[in-house]
N, C-alpha and C positions, 0 to 999 in steps of 0.2 A: 188774762192768763190764769190757767188752773194747773195745780201741781199735786202730785201724790207720790209718797214713797212706796216702792215695791221691791221685794226681794227676788233676786234671780235664783230660781229653785232647780233648774235643770242641772244635772251633775257635771256637765262640761262647761258651764258658763256660756258666754256669748262668743263661741267659736264660729267658724264660717257659716255652717248651715243655719243655726238659730239666729245669727246676725242677719242673714239674708231673709229669713222668715219675718223677723221683726221689721226690717225695712219694707218688705212687701206689704205687710199689714199697715204700717204707718203711711205708706204712699196712697192708701185708699181715702185719706182725709185731706181736706184742703188746708187745714191749719198747719202752722209750723210745729214740728214735734222734735223736741230735744230731751236729753236727760243729763242730770248733774250727778257727778260721782267724785269720790275722794276730795271732799271739801268744795273747792271752787272750779273744778274742771267740768267741761260740758262737751257733749257730742251731739251731732245731728242724727236723729234716729231714722232719717230717710236716706242716709249714706252708709253703705256697707263698710267702706274704708274708715269712716269716722267711728262707727260702732266697734269695728275690730281694733282700731287704734286705742280705744279706751281700755282694752285688756280686762274686761269684767269677768271675774271668776264666780263660780257657784257660791251662793251664800251671801254675795255682795248686795247691799241695799242701794238702789239708785233712786233719784227723784225724777220722775217722768213729768215733763212740762209740755203743755199744749197751749198754743196762743193763736187765736183766729176764729174764723166763722163757725166751725163745728167742734170747738175745743172740748166741750163737755162730753159729747158723744165719743170723740176720739180718745179722751183720757179713760173713760169707763171701759171701752172696748180693748184698748191696749193693755191696761192693767190686768184685765181678765185673761187676755192672751198670754201675757208674761207669766201670770200665776198658774196657767194651765200647762206650762212647760215649753212654750214657743214651738208647738207642733212636733215635739220629739217624744 
């Protein structure tokens, strides 16, 4: 398992469109993709409902976690995608 902290930089946080974009990007990888927030809470980054349920606001730092076959590639790509603003 690999992990990295990343700050949500888009002004609206993880509302519906960026949450969907994150899920779509995470689904490209075979590994399990989750993120940790607010201490010990976690969400499945491949589930829009799970991402929306986390209520992540702009400026929040999450810990992205990838576990499985292509974890290194997935972590690098997803961190870059989040830092670029999730397609917004």
